[in-house]
C-alpha positions as semicolon CSV with decimal commas, in nm:
position;residue;x (nm);y (nm);z (nm)
1;M;0,000;0,000;0,000
2;A;0,304;0,227;-0,023
3;P;0,310;0,498;-0,290
4;P;0,488;0,395;-0,610
5;E;0,769;0,645;-0,547
6;I;0,850;0,479;-0,214
7;V;0,844;0,130;-0,368
8;Q;1,070;0,246;-0,649
9;S;1,307;0,405;-0,395
10;A;1,324;0,081;-0,201
11;T;1,402;-0,127;-0,509
12;E;1,663;0,122;-0,634
13;G;1,824;0,163;-0,293
14;T;1,781;0,542;-0,273
15;L;1,728;0,727;0,055
16;L;1,363;0,823;0,004
17;A;1,217;0,496;0,138
18;P;1,432;0,474;0,452
19;M;1,388;0,844;0,530
20;A;1,010;0,822;0,486
21;T;1,009;0,516;0,712
22;L;1,205;0,702;0,979
23;I;0,969;1,000;0,967
24;I;0,657;0,784;0,991
25;S;0,813;0,576;1,270
26;F;0,892;0,897;1,459
27;L;0,529;1,011;1,426
28;F;0,408;0,677;1,563
29;L;0,657;0,710;1,850
30;V;0,520;1,056;1,933
31;C;0,166;0,914;1,934
32;A;0,275;0,633;2,166
33;V;0,450;0,871;2,407
34;F;0,140;1,091;2,430
35;A;-0,078;0,781;2,481
36;M;0,151;0,667;2,765
37;S;0,134;1,015;2,916
38;G;-0,243;1,024;2,891
39;A;-0,266;0,682;3,054
40;G;-0,048;0,800;3,342
41;F;0,246;0,569;3,276
42;I;0,479;0,866;3,232
43;K;0,458;1,226;3,349
44;K;0,194;1,448;3,198
45;L;0,325;1,614;2,883
46;P;0,244;1,970;2,780
47;F;-0,048;2,009;2,538
48;I;-0,164;1,655;2,619
49;E;-0,535;1,728;2,571
50;P;-0,520;1,898;2,229
51;V;-0,263;1,645;2,104
52;L;-0,478;1,347;2,210
53;A;-0,785;1,512;2,057
54;T;-0,596;1,569;1,730
55;I;-0,460;1,213;1,718
56;S;-0,806;1,081;1,795
57;G;-0,972;1,290;1,526
58;L;-0,717;1,200;1,260
59;S;-0,734;0,829;1,347
60;L;-1,114;0,829;1,341
61;L;-1,116;1,009;1,006
62;R;-0,866;0,762;0,863
63;G;-1,076;0,472;0,985
64;L;-1,401;0,618;0,854
65;A;-1,240;0,708;0,520
66;T;-1,219;0,336;0,449
67;I;-1,592;0,326;0,376
68;P;-1,615;0,588;0,097
69;S;-1,273;0,487;-0,037
70;S;-1,396;0,131;-0,076
71;Y;-1,687;0,251;-0,291
72;A;-1,479;0,500;-0,490
73;F;-1,194;0,256;-0,559
74;P;-1,339;-0,098;-0,538
75;E;-1,032;-0,242;-0,713
76;M;-0,821;-0,135;-0,414
77;V;-1,036;-0,312;-0,152
78;S;-0,861;-0,599;0,022
79;A;-0,872;-0,772;0,356
80;F;-0,568;-0,562;0,451
81;S;-0,734;-0,229;0,367
82;I;-1,050;-0,315;0,559
83;T;-0,851;-0,443;0,858
84;A;-0,626;-0,136;0,855
85;G;-0,930;0,094;0,846
86;L;-1,086;-0,092;1,138
87;I;-0,762;-0,072;1,339
88;W;-0,734;0,303;1,272
89;F;-1,096;0,352;1,383
90;V;-1,051;0,152;1,705
91;A;-0,727;0,339;1,780
92;G;-0,914;0,667;1,731
93;L;-1,183;0,554;1,973
94;L;-0,921;0,461;2,231
95;Y;-0,742;0,795;2,194
96;F;-1,080;0,969;2,229
97;Y;-1,150;0,769;2,545
98;G;-0,812;0,881;2,681
99;F;-0,884;1,242;2,589
100;R;-1,226;1,228;2,758
101;S;-1,089;1,064;3,072
102;L;-0,833;1,346;3,108
103;R;-1,112;1,602;3,096
104;Q;-1,323;1,428;3,362
105;P;-1,278;1,560;3,715
106;S;-1,102;1,316;3,948
107;S;-1,320;1,161;4,220
């Protein structure tokens, strides 16, 4: 599911594919660190609420985009694309739950 430019870079051995992988991996690491902070496993990070809300919104949109994308591009539908969309949606729900639990007053 990688863009053709990335696949071509990987086969030719240029730096585009590894650099893109590093950037995406870094973004996932940032998401994980904010999730750990929101869950209380590490200290509370600055801007935790807006960051969790943003991650949640983007993940939910990515998950929901699977539905119209499947109708618009039926030739691209596969078990992987449906599973990936479902995983993105569930991750978005979990980030939203974390965001909401931060906003609830402690008992």
